[in-house]
C-alpha positions in Angstrom: 137.9 98.5 297.5 138.3 101.8 295.8 139.5 101.9 292.2 141.6 104.8 291.0 142.2 105.2 287.2 144.6 108.3 287.3 148.0 108.1 288.7 148.1 111.7 290.1 148.2 112.9 293.6 144.9 114.8 293.3 143.1 111.8 291.9 144.4 109.5 294.6 143.6 111.9 297.4 140.1 112.5 296.1 139.4 108.7 295.8 141.2 107.2 298.8 142.4 110.0 301.0 145.8 111.5 302.0 147.4 108.5 303.9 150.7 106.9 303.1 150.6 103.6 301.2 152.0 100.1 301.2 151.9 98.9 297.6 152.5 96.1 295.3 152.9 96.3 291.5 152.1 93.9 288.7 149.9 92.7 285.9 148.0 90.5 288.4 146.6 88.4 285.6 144.4 85.7 287.2 144.9 87.0 290.8 146.3 83.5 291.6 147.6 82.1 294.9 151.0 83.7 294.4 149.4 87.1 293.9 147.1 86.6 296.9 150.1 85.8 299.1 151.8 89.1 298.2 148.6 91.1 298.7 148.1 89.4 302.1 151.6 90.7 303.1 150.7 94.2 301.8 147.6 94.3 303.9 149.4 93.0 307.0 152.3 95.5 306.7 149.9 98.4 305.9 147.9 97.6 309.1 151.1 97.5 311.1 152.2 100.9 309.8 148.8 102.6 309.9 148.9 102.9 306.1 146.5 102.0 303.3 147.1 98.8 301.2 147.2 99.4 297.4 147.6 97.2 294.3 149.1 99.0 291.3 148.1 97.2 288.1 147.5 98.1 284.4 144.5 98.5 282.1 146.0 95.9 279.8 148.8 93.3 279.9 152.1 95.2 279.3 153.2 92.5 276.8 150.3 93.5 274.6 152.1 96.8 274.0 155.8 95.9 274.1 155.6 92.6 272.3 152.1 92.1 270.9 153.1 89.2 268.6 153.8 87.0 271.7 151.6 88.5 274.3 150.0 85.8 276.5 146.3 85.1 276.5 144.7 86.5 279.7 143.3 84.5 282.6 140.9 87.3 283.5 139.3 90.2 281.7 139.4 93.7 283.3 136.2 93.3 285.2 137.0 89.9 286.6 140.5 91.1 287.7 139.0 94.0 289.7 136.4 91.7 291.2 139.1 89.3 292.3 141.3 92.0 293.7 138.4 93.4 295.7 137.9 89.9 297.2 141.4 90.1 298.7 140.3 92.9 301.0 142.9 95.4 299.6 142.0 99.0 300.3 142.4 100.3 296.8 143.6 99.4 293.3 145.3 102.0 291.1 144.8 101.1 287.4 147.6 102.7 285.3 146.9 103.0 281.6 149.6 101.1 279.7 150.5 102.5 276.3 153.6 103.3 274.3 154.4 106.3 276.4 154.1 104.3 279.6 156.2 101.5 278.1 159.0 104.0 277.5 159.0 105.5 281.0 162.2 104.8 283.0 161.8 102.8 286.2 163.1 105.7 288.3 160.5 108.1 286.8 157.7 105.5 287.4 158.7 105.3 291.1 158.8 109.1 291.5 155.6 109.7 289.6 153.4 106.9 290.8 154.8 105.6 294.1 156.2 108.7 295.6 154.2 111.6 294.2 150.7 109.9 293.7 150.6 107.3 296.5 153.0 108.7 299.2 154.6 105.2 299.3 155.6 103.9 302.7 156.4 100.3 301.7 156.8 98.2 298.5 156.2 94.5 298.6 156.9 92.5 295.4 158.3 89.2 294.3 162.0 88.8 294.5 162.2 88.5 290.7 160.1 91.6 290.1 161.1 93.8 287.0 159.4 96.9 285.7 159.8 100.0 283.6 161.4 100.6 280.2 162.9 97.3 278.9 162.2 95.8 282.4 165.2 97.8 283.7 163.7 98.2 287.2 164.2 95.6 289.9 164.3 95.2 293.7 167.8 96.7 293.9 166.7 99.9 292.1 163.7 100.1 294.5 166.0 99.8 297.5 168.3 102.5 296.1 165.4 104.9 295.7 163.9 104.0 299.0 166.8 105.7 300.8 166.0 109.1 299.2 162.3 108.8 299.5 161.7 107.2 302.9 160.1 103.9 302.1 160.9 100.3 302.7 161.2 97.4 300.2 160.2 93.9 301.1 160.9 91.2 298.5 159.0 87.9 298.8 159.9 84.5 297.6 157.5 82.8 295.1 154.7 80.5 296.2 155.4 76.8 295.7 152.8 74.7 293.9 150.8 72.3 296.0 151.0 69.4 293.5 154.6 68.7 294.1 155.9 70.2 290.8 159.2 71.9 291.3 158.0 75.2 289.9 156.3 78.3 291.6 152.7 79.3 291.1 152.6 81.6 288.1 150.2 82.8 285.4 152.4 81.0 282.8 152.1 77.7 284.7 148.3 78.1 284.8 148.1 78.8 281.1 150.1 75.7 280.5 147.7 73.6 282.6 144.7 75.0 280.7 146.4 74.3 277.4 146.4 70.6 278.4 142.8 70.7 279.5 143.9 70.3 283.2 141.4 72.7 284.7 141.7 71.1 288.1 145.5 71.7 288.2 144.9 75.2 287.1 142.3 75.6 289.9 144.9 74.5 292.5 147.2 77.4 291.4 144.4 79.9 291.0 142.8 79.1 294.3 139.5 79.0 292.4 138.1 77.4 289.3 139.0 79.0 286.0 136.1 81.0 284.5 135.2 82.7 281.3 132.6 85.4 280.7 130.8 86.3 277.5 127.5 87.2 276.0 125.3 84.6 274.3 125.3 85.1 270.5 123.6 83.4 267.6 124.8 80.0 266.7 123.7 77.4 264.1 120.9 76.2 266.4 121.8 72.6 265.6 121.8 71.6 269.3 118.2 72.7 269.6 117.1 70.6 266.6 118.6 67.4 268.1 117.2 68.0 271.6 120.4 69.4 273.3 120.1 73.2 273.1 123.3 75.1 273.7 124.2 78.7 274.5 126.9 80.0 272.1 129.0 82.1 274.5 131.1 84.7 272.7 134.4 85.0 274.6 136.9 87.9 273.9 139.7 86.7 271.8 142.3 88.0 274.3 141.2 85.5 276.9 142.8 82.1 277.7 140.6 79.1 276.7 141.2 75.6 278.0 142.1 72.9 275.5 139.3 71.8 273.1 137.1 69.2 274.7 134.0 68.6 276.8 133.9 69.9 280.4 131.6 69.8 283.5 131.0 73.4 284.4 128.7 75.7 286.3 127.1 78.6 284.5 125.9 81.8 286.1 123.3 83.9 284.3 124.5 87.2 285.5 121.4 89.2 284.5 119.0 86.7 286.2 119.8 87.5 289.8 122.9 85.2 289.5 121.0 82.0 288.8 123.5 79.1 288.6 123.1 75.9 286.5 125.2 72.8 286.1 126.3 72.4 282.5 128.1 70.3 280.0 130.3 72.5 277.9 131.8 71.8 274.5 134.8 73.9 273.6 136.1 73.2 270.1 135.7 73.4 266.4 132.8 70.9 266.0 134.4 68.6 263.5 131.3 66.5 263.0 129.7 69.5 261.2 132.7 71.7 260.2 135.6 70.5 258.2 137.9 73.5 258.7 136.6 75.8 261.4 138.8 78.8 262.0 138.5 79.0 265.8 137.1 77.2 268.8 133.5 77.9 269.9 132.3 77.7 273.5 128.8 76.0 273.7 127.1 75.4 277.0 124.2 73.1 277.6 122.6 74.2 280.8 121.1 71.2 282.6 117.5 71.4 283.6 117.1 74.9 282.0 114.4 76.1 279.7 114.3 79.6 278.2 116.0 82.0 275.9 119.6 83.1 276.7 120.3 85.3 273.6 122.0 88.5 274.7 122.5 87.3 278.3 126.0 87.5 279.9 127.1 84.2 281.2 129.9 83.2 283.6 131.2 79.8 282.7 133.2 78.1 285.6 135.2 75.0 284.6 135.2 72.1 287.1 136.4 69.0 285.3 137.6 67.8 281.9 135.3 65.0 280.6 136.7 64.0 277.2 138.5 65.3 274.1 136.6 66.6 271.2 136.1 64.1 268.3 134.3 63.7 265.0 131.2 61.5 265.1 129.8 59.4 262.2 126.4 61.2 262.3 123.7 62.6 264.5 122.7 59.4 266.2 126.2 58.7 267.4 126.6 62.3 268.6 123.3 62.2 270.5 124.2 59.0 272.3 127.6 60.6 273.3 125.8 63.8 274.5 123.7 61.7 276.8 126.8 60.2 278.3 128.5 63.6 278.6 125.5 65.0 280.5 125.5 62.0 282.9 129.3 62.5 283.5 128.8 66.2 284.0 126.1 65.6 286.6 128.4 63.1 288.4 131.4 65.4 288.3 129.4 68.3 289.8 127.4 66.3 292.3 
């Protein structure tokens, strides 16, 4: 997959050639099953038309600019999103910088500048409820109106139903809601993969090491969506160690046994059967199962006994 970071005709031609495009547009946070269904249709239609398949997305979630006070936490960081988009087999991804100027661009101007001029659009495939441009003024009908003048087709798609029987489509919002309840398995059903978080191991209080359960304190960007506080079975990839993968028991929370009023949750991963120094390493933490809620213990002995149970449960969940 080619990645283009400038929405100009010259940049597009230099990166992916001078062929017409079938495109889809969106934040694509999480690249979940609904997103993948749209991209599959983009690829199929592009193949039928002899065109290239292109995803148009943004360098940040548009809500972080237009309504930062209520912007959602992200299911993927920028690197993860590009990796996931590449895994769909799409030919190219155009990453449009989203700032105040972009937020103020009219839908019609966006279509002319990006779809028509930069990408020589042949087809647009989006969800039937798609909105874009200044104050979300663009929609499928506007695209259809402009398609007549600029020789492209518009194919709206219905939303993908959830597999768990809930009368609600797959969406990033529904996935965030599942994670907020600690239901990482339901989130995985909608994502089509397990939810993951990436971060670099930073200094902690080293208390786990002193009680025989060393943990890696994974510093996660504050813009990312964390599951509910609790203990999870996870698999952890050490990205700088040739992708070595370890089963892990992960505690996500405010560590009430030791901290009365912690300001934020901390992600601590105890890698099973691992010895070594992880400081400064980038880890990928993939959540597989919720084991229990976080709670305050009476002291070190009670905590150590529970950690033994947690590790046994993590091994069983990951077996």
